[in-house]
Structure formats: structure tokens, C-alpha cells
N, CA, C and O of each residue as an XYZ file, in Angstrom:
552
protein
N      35.702     47.570     18.550
C      36.456     48.783     18.804
C      37.402     49.008     17.626
O      38.423     48.334     17.492
N      37.054     49.937     16.807
C      37.832     50.213     15.596
C      39.012     51.121     15.919
O      38.995     51.862     16.902
N      40.030     51.050     15.077
C      41.186     51.916     15.250
C      40.917     53.241     14.554
O      41.128     53.380     13.349
N      40.449     54.211     15.331
C      40.160     55.541     14.810
C      41.081     56.569     15.446
O      40.823     57.771     15.379
N      42.160     56.092     16.066
C      43.044     56.962     16.827
C      43.815     57.923     15.938
O      44.191     57.595     14.813
N      44.043     59.118     16.470
C      44.870     60.059     15.728
C      46.285     59.528     15.556
O      46.771     58.782     16.406
N      46.957     59.904     14.462
C      48.356     59.513     14.304
C      49.194     60.177     15.398
O      48.772     61.173     15.984
N      50.333     59.650     15.662
C      51.304     60.162     16.631
C      50.978     59.814     18.077
O      51.805     60.055     18.957
N      49.803     59.257     18.352
C      49.449     58.919     19.724
C      49.642     57.424     19.946
O      48.691     56.644     19.900
N      50.881     57.046     20.185
C      51.205     55.635     20.369
C      51.972     55.458     21.670
O      52.793     56.297     22.041
N      51.696     54.362     22.352
C      52.337     54.053     23.629
C      52.717     52.586     23.664
O      52.192     51.771     22.905
N      53.648     52.264     24.568
C      53.917     50.875     24.908
C      54.234     50.831     26.394
O      54.214     51.861     27.067
N      54.523     49.652     26.902
C      54.756     49.500     28.352
C      55.941     50.314     28.851
O      56.030     50.589     30.048
N      56.847     50.706     27.971
C      58.011     51.486     28.394
C      57.777     52.984     28.299
O      58.683     53.763     28.595
N      56.592     53.405     27.895
C      56.294     54.835     27.784
C      56.312     55.479     29.164
O      55.887     54.884     30.154
N      56.809     56.696     29.203
C      56.892     57.443     30.453
C      55.663     58.331     30.620
O      54.830     58.435     29.719
N      55.563     58.963     31.774
C      54.481     59.923     31.997
C      54.558     61.043     30.964
O      53.525     61.492     30.466
N      55.752     61.495     30.639
C      55.908     62.556     29.636
C      55.417     62.097     28.266
O      54.831     62.885     27.524
N      55.651     60.829     27.926
C      55.175     60.292     26.647
C      53.649     60.299     26.570
O      53.074     60.448     25.492
N      53.005     60.140     27.717
C      51.544     60.040     27.774
C      50.867     61.399     27.912
O      49.642     61.493     27.833
N      51.647     62.440     28.114
C      51.080     63.750     28.390
C      50.818     64.523     27.111
O      51.703     64.692     26.272
N      49.593     64.985     26.981
C      49.185     65.859     25.885
C      48.402     67.009     26.512
O      48.166     67.028     27.720
N      48.015     67.943     25.696
C      47.062     68.953     26.130
C      45.856     68.835     25.216
O      45.975     68.495     24.039
N      44.692     69.123     25.783
C      43.483     69.147     24.981
C      42.812     70.509     25.153
O      42.875     71.125     26.217
N      42.178     70.953     24.093
C      41.332     72.141     24.168
C      39.911     71.694     23.891
O      39.613     71.097     22.856
N      39.042     71.998     24.843
C      37.620     71.705     24.715
C      36.858     73.018     24.793
O      37.418     74.047     25.172
N      35.600     72.980     24.441
C      34.736     74.159     24.560
C      33.932     74.032     25.841
O      33.285     73.010     26.075
N      33.970     75.057     26.663
C      33.282     75.027     27.947
C      31.805     74.720     27.807
O      31.118     75.301     26.967
N      31.316     73.803     28.635
C      29.914     73.402     28.585
C      28.991     74.576     28.885
O      27.925     74.697     28.282
N      29.390     75.437     29.806
C      28.554     76.591     30.161
C      29.058     77.878     29.537
O      28.267     78.696     29.067
N      30.384     78.063     29.530
C      30.942     79.342     29.084
C      31.069     79.440     27.570
O      31.080     80.540     27.018
N      31.164     78.299     26.896
C      31.412     78.234     25.449
C      32.785     78.803     25.079
O      33.043     79.083     23.909
N      33.654     78.973     26.059
C      35.022     79.437     25.817
C      35.958     78.243     25.701
O      35.690     77.172     26.247
N      37.060     78.439     24.984
C      38.069     77.388     24.850
C      38.761     77.162     26.189
O      39.141     78.113     26.872
N      38.918     75.898     26.554
C      39.619     75.505     27.777
C      40.717     74.525     27.397
O      40.454     73.478     26.806
N      41.950     74.878     27.743
C      43.092     74.024     27.421
C      43.679     73.486     28.717
O      43.901     74.231     29.671
N      43.926     72.181     28.736
C      44.534     71.591     29.925
C      45.358     70.366     29.578
O      45.171     69.720     28.547
N      46.273     70.079     30.480
C      47.154     68.928     30.327
C      46.431     67.680     30.823
O      45.684     67.725     31.801
N      46.663     66.573     30.137
C      46.004     65.316     30.486
C      46.843     64.161     29.946
O      47.599     64.335     28.991
N      46.712     63.001     30.548
C      47.321     61.786     29.996
C      46.346     61.152     29.019
O      45.130     61.246     29.190
N      46.886     60.507     27.993
C      46.059     59.674     27.138
C      46.473     58.232     27.357
O      47.574     57.945     27.826
N      45.569     57.334     27.006
C      45.771     55.911     27.214
C      45.457     55.170     25.931
O      44.711     55.662     25.084
N      46.032     53.974     25.790
C      45.769     53.135     24.620
C      45.206     51.796     25.087
O      45.694     51.199     26.046
N      44.175     51.343     24.392
C      43.604     50.017     24.619
C      42.968     49.571     23.313
O      42.233     50.334     22.687
N      43.242     48.361     22.903
C      42.654     47.807     21.689
C      42.919     48.703     20.471
O      42.035     48.919     19.642
N      44.152     49.218     20.377
C      44.571     50.077     19.264
C      43.746     51.355     19.137
O      43.612     51.912     18.047
N      43.206     51.806     20.239
C      42.379     53.001     20.261
C      42.898     53.920     21.364
O      43.425     53.451     22.373
N      42.748     55.220     21.170
C      43.188     56.216     22.143
C      41.998     56.653     22.999
O      40.900     56.895     22.498
N      42.257     56.745     24.311
C      41.216     57.153     25.257
C      41.740     58.251     26.176
O      42.939     58.363     26.432
N      40.806     59.049     26.659
C      41.063     60.000     27.729
C      40.281     59.520     28.942
O      39.115     59.144     28.830
N      40.922     59.536     30.085
C      40.262     59.143     31.332
C      41.096     59.678     32.493
O      42.028     60.455     32.287
N      40.772     59.276     33.667
C      41.516     59.661     34.859
C      40.923     58.966     36.067
O      39.958     58.210     35.962
N      41.510     59.233     37.196
C      40.995     58.638     38.432
C      39.511     58.973     38.598
O      39.028     59.955     38.035
N      38.791     58.156     39.369
C      37.360     58.413     39.565
C      37.084     59.822     40.092
O      37.812     60.349     40.933
N      36.016     60.407     39.573
C      35.593     61.738     39.992
C      35.179     62.585     38.804
O      35.486     62.247     37.661
N      34.488     63.676     39.066
C      34.049     64.559     37.976
C      35.226     65.319     37.378
O      36.212     65.608     38.057
N      35.101     65.637     36.093
C      36.136     66.381     35.372
C      35.467     67.421     34.486
O      34.494     67.122     33.794
N      35.989     68.636     34.509
C      35.460     69.686     33.642
C      35.600     69.307     32.180
O      34.685     69.536     31.390
N      36.750     68.723     31.805
C      36.954     68.387     30.406
C      35.906     67.386     29.924
O      35.498     67.426     28.764
N      35.469     66.488     30.812
C      34.459     65.503     30.433
C      33.097     66.181     30.235
O      32.393     65.896     29.266
N      32.737     67.066     31.142
C      31.483     67.821     30.984
C      31.506     68.605     29.677
O      30.494     68.694     28.982
N      32.666     69.174     29.344
C      32.788     69.923     28.093
C      32.577     69.020     26.880
O      31.887     69.402     25.934
N      33.169     67.823     26.902
C      33.026     66.895     25.771
C      31.589     66.389     25.664
O      31.090     66.183     24.558
N      30.924     66.186     26.795
C      29.522     65.782     26.743
C      28.670     66.852     26.064
O      27.740     66.530     25.324
N      28.984     68.119     26.312
C      28.226     69.226     25.720
C      28.631     69.498     24.274
O      27.793     69.876     23.454
N      29.909     69.308     23.960
C      30.422     69.572     22.611
C      31.595     68.622     22.379
O      32.662     68.828     22.956
N      31.430     67.587     21.552
C      32.455     66.556     21.418
C      33.709     66.969     20.645
O      34.675     66.207     20.606
N      33.718     68.135     20.041
C      34.895     68.565     19.271
C      36.009     68.998     20.224
O      35.772     69.741     21.176
N      37.222     68.522     19.954
C      38.367     68.926     20.754
C      39.602     69.004     19.873
O      39.644     68.450     18.774
N      40.594     69.700     20.379
C      41.899     69.761     19.720
C      42.903     69.115     20.648
O      42.936     69.393     21.847
N      43.725     68.245     20.073
C      44.792     67.581     20.819
C      46.095     68.270     20.456
O      46.423     68.426     19.279
N      46.825     68.678     21.467
C      48.118     69.338     21.283
C      49.191     68.350     21.732
O      49.309     68.031     22.915
N      49.969     67.874     20.762
C      50.985     66.865     21.039
C      52.331     67.548     21.225
O      52.729     68.391     20.420
N      53.024     67.178     22.289
C      54.343     67.735     22.595
C      55.403     66.939     21.839
O      55.863     65.896     22.302
N      55.775     67.442     20.688
C      56.823     66.837     19.872
C      57.834     67.924     19.548
O      57.568     69.098     19.806
N      58.996     67.565     18.985
C      59.960     68.618     18.619
C      59.312     69.709     17.759
O      59.649     70.886     17.883
N      58.387     69.311     16.895
C      57.574     70.273     16.161
C      56.155     70.096     16.678
O      55.475     69.147     16.288
N      55.688     71.002     17.561
C      54.362     70.810     18.154
C      53.294     70.566     17.088
O      53.283     71.202     16.034
N      52.407     69.635     17.393
C      51.381     69.222     16.452
C      50.012     69.354     17.102
O      49.814     68.939     18.244
N      49.075     69.932     16.371
C      47.690     70.015     16.822
C      46.835     69.140     15.915
O      46.958     69.185     14.691
N      45.972     68.348     16.529
C      45.081     67.459     15.791
C      43.639     67.718     16.200
O      43.349     67.900     17.383
N      42.739     67.737     15.231
C      41.311     67.829     15.531
C      40.777     66.436     15.810
O      41.206     65.456     15.201
N      39.842     66.365     16.731
C      39.273     65.065     17.087
C      37.873     65.256     17.642
O      37.449     66.364     17.969
N      37.178     64.144     17.735
C      35.899     64.079     18.427
C      36.093     63.202     19.648
O      36.831     62.218     19.606
N      35.436     63.556     20.722
C      35.440     62.729     21.915
C      34.129     61.976     22.011
O      33.060     62.584     22.065
N      34.208     60.656     22.032
C      33.011     59.817     22.114
C      32.960     59.178     23.504
O      33.732     58.262     23.789
N      32.066     59.648     24.365
C      31.964     59.049     25.699
C      31.600     57.566     25.615
O      30.727     57.168     24.844
N      32.277     56.772     26.413
C      32.012     55.337     26.478
C      31.178     55.099     27.735
O      31.657     55.292     28.852
N      29.920     54.677     27.543
C      28.999     54.515     28.670
C      28.575     53.069     28.899
O      28.078     52.746     29.978
N      28.755     52.199     27.924
C      28.382     50.796     28.076
C      29.274     50.135     29.126
O      30.499     50.149     29.005
N      28.661     49.563     30.147
C      29.413     49.002     31.275
C      30.362     47.889     30.851
O      31.493     47.836     31.334
N      29.939     47.015     29.975
C      30.800     45.907     29.536
C      32.013     46.444     28.783
O      33.138     46.001     29.012
N      31.784     47.384     27.901
C      32.889     47.983     27.148
C      33.829     48.731     28.092
O      35.048     48.628     27.954
N      33.281     49.478     29.043
C      34.107     50.207     30.016
C      34.979     49.229     30.811
O      36.157     49.492     31.055
N      34.389     48.105     31.208
C      35.141     47.099     31.975
C      36.317     46.575     31.149
O      37.428     46.457     31.666
N      36.087     46.264     29.885
C      37.160     45.755     29.023
C      38.262     46.804     28.857
O      39.445     46.488     28.984
N      37.883     48.019     28.581
C      38.866     49.090     28.341
C      39.632     49.399     29.611
O      40.861     49.477     29.585
N      38.931     49.576     30.727
C      39.618     49.899     31.978
C      40.492     48.754     32.462
O      41.532     49.003     33.073
N      40.108     47.510     32.210
C      40.972     46.380     32.567
C      42.322     46.530     31.874
O      43.364     46.339     32.500
N      42.312     46.868     30.597
C      43.552     47.038     29.834
C      44.333     48.254     30.318
O      45.549     48.176     30.490
N      43.654     49.370     30.539
C      44.328     50.596     30.984
C      44.972     50.389     32.351
O      46.129     50.754     32.554
N      44.233     49.808     33.283
C      44.764     49.615     34.636
C      45.907     48.612     34.631
O      46.897     48.799     35.337
N      45.783     47.568     33.858
C      46.875     46.589     33.733
C      48.147     47.286     33.244
O      49.239     47.036     33.756
N      47.995     48.145     32.268
C      49.128     48.911     31.742
C      49.722     49.819     32.820
O      50.941     49.880     32.981
N      48.871     50.515     33.547
C      49.358     51.404     34.611
C      50.127     50.640     35.690
O      51.162     51.101     36.170
N      49.615     49.482     36.061
C      50.230     48.711     37.146
C      51.532     48.027     36.740
O      52.356     47.712     37.599
N      51.731     47.791     35.435
C      52.891     47.018     34.994
C      53.847     47.792     34.097
O      54.747     47.199     33.501
N      53.670     49.095     33.992
C      54.605     49.908     33.208
C      55.746     50.340     34.112
O      55.515     50.997     35.127
N      56.981     49.980     33.757
C      58.113     50.264     34.645
C      58.429     51.754     34.789
O      59.087     52.148     35.752
N      57.978     52.578     33.862
C      58.327     53.999     33.881
C      57.211     54.895     34.393
O      57.246     56.107     34.181
N      56.226     54.319     35.060
C      55.102     55.112     35.565
C      54.977     54.976     37.074
O      54.358     54.031     37.565
N      55.552     55.902     37.800
C      55.341     55.859     39.249
C      53.908     56.290     39.551
O      53.477     57.357     39.112
N      53.171     55.475     40.293
C      51.797     55.822     40.639
C      51.788     56.655     41.908
O      52.406     56.290     42.908
N      51.088     57.769     41.859
C      50.895     58.548     43.079
C      49.535     58.159     43.645
O      48.552     58.089     42.907
N      49.475     57.913     44.909
C      48.233     57.487     45.525
C      48.052     55.987     45.454
O      48.943     55.259     45.017
N      46.885     55.533     45.890
C      46.628     54.082     45.902
C      46.502     53.534     44.490
O      46.185     54.277     43.561
N      46.749     52.233     44.319
C      46.589     51.637     42.990
C      45.128     51.725     42.534
O      44.214     51.726     43.359
N      44.919     51.798     41.232
C      43.552     51.885     40.727
C      42.747     50.622     41.039
O      43.268     49.507     40.996
N      41.475     50.823     41.352
C      40.556     49.713     41.619
C      39.571     49.673     40.448
O      38.854     50.640     40.195
N      39.547     48.544     39.741
C      38.784     48.423     38.505
C      37.327     48.862     38.658
O      36.849     49.692     37.885
N      36.624     48.318     39.640
C      35.194     48.634     39.768
C      34.955     50.118     40.026
O      33.957     50.666     39.558
N      35.844     50.776     40.757
C      35.701     52.214     40.994
C      35.873     52.995     39.689
O      35.127     53.937     39.419
N      36.856     52.598     38.886
C      37.076     53.284     37.617
C      35.905     53.051     36.667
O      35.444     53.989     36.015
N      35.420     51.816     36.580
C      34.298     51.512     35.677
C      33.074     52.337     36.060
O      32.358     52.830     35.188
N      32.834     52.487     37.345
C      31.640     53.172     37.825
C      31.778     54.692     37.862
O      30.808     55.403     37.599
N      32.976     55.204     38.187
C      33.083     56.630     38.507
C      34.083     57.444     37.689
O      34.219     58.645     37.924
N      34.780     56.836     36.744
C      35.759     57.597     35.954
C      35.180     57.978     34.592
O      34.435     57.205     33.990
N      35.526     59.172     34.110
C      35.135     59.496     32.736
C      35.921     58.615     31.775
O      37.043     58.211     32.081
N      35.349     58.317     30.630
C      36.046     57.531     29.608
C      35.578     58.017     28.252
O      34.389     57.969     27.934
N      36.533     58.488     27.452
C      36.228     59.068     26.155
C      37.163     58.475     25.107
O      38.383     58.489     25.270
N      36.581     57.959     24.036
C      37.374     57.524     22.885
C      37.703     58.752     22.052
O      36.854     59.617     21.836
N      38.944     58.819     21.587
C      39.389     59.924     20.734
C      39.325     59.470     19.278
O      39.979     58.503     18.886
N      38.534     60.176     18.493
C      38.342     59.842     17.088
C      38.915     60.977     16.240
O      38.481     62.124     16.340
N      39.891     60.639     15.409
C      40.546     61.643     14.573
C      39.578     62.222     13.546
O      38.759     61.505     12.971
N      39.685     63.527     13.327
C      38.930     64.205     12.274
C      39.917     65.009     11.440
O      41.125     64.804     11.558
N      39.437     65.909     10.610
C      40.319     66.743      9.791
C      41.153     67.660     10.667
O      40.797     67.925     11.815
N      42.252     68.137     10.133
C      43.136     69.044     10.867
C      42.400     70.346     11.196
O      41.512     70.758     10.450
N      42.776     71.018     12.346
C      42.108     72.280     12.693
C      42.421     73.378     11.693
O      41.938     74.501     11.839
């Protein structure tokens, strides 16, 4: 797992939900229109990932159809970064990444979890997982 993460996307155990919140713009899988939405990003093995609780996601379907996305970072001077989304489908790799992500979620003091705690096997089997790879600026 190489470090291909965009600059400015760094977290630690003390990061808050606001620190983890970005917006992404993807191209609609069916509509081909730009879709912008808020999402959390995660870090594992010095790499940035997009994921969420188990279940289907429009943003994931969009990345499967067209991997190009724009990341909008909420900083004092808003920053937009171009990136590619690389779906992670290998079960062993997903298990390693989700183990790190879930461990971080469960032990970060500034992240109140809504709902039940994450269950590793459910996330490995049913959650989208995309590596964010930095490209040239938009």
C-alpha cells in the first residue's frame, strides 16, 4: 500500500468529525452530471480512503463508472484537489484496511459514534472502500 494520498488529508486519533469531513464531486454513473456530497475520509497505512457503514452508496457507483473525482477540503482557504478513486476489492486487503479504520473509530476520543459499533466482517463484506490517489490539480 503506497502513500499516494493527496496533501492536506491527514488525521490522528485526536481528529474530530469536522477534521474528517470533506466534500467530493463525482460524475453520475447514469446521469453523467456532477454530484457533490459531504463524506468522511479515513487514513490507514499512510493512505487516504473513502468508505462508510455497510450498504450501497451513489458515490461508490459513480466512482466505479468513472474514477475521477474532486476533493473539496474545508480549510481557511478552501482547496480543491483532483484525484482518482481506486476501489479496493481484495478481501485480505479490505480486512487489513478496515481493521485499522474501525480501530481508529472505536478509540478516537473526539468521535461520538451514532448507532451500533462497527462490525469488521460486515464492513469487509458490505461497505464500499476506495483508495484516494492524488492527480494533477483541477
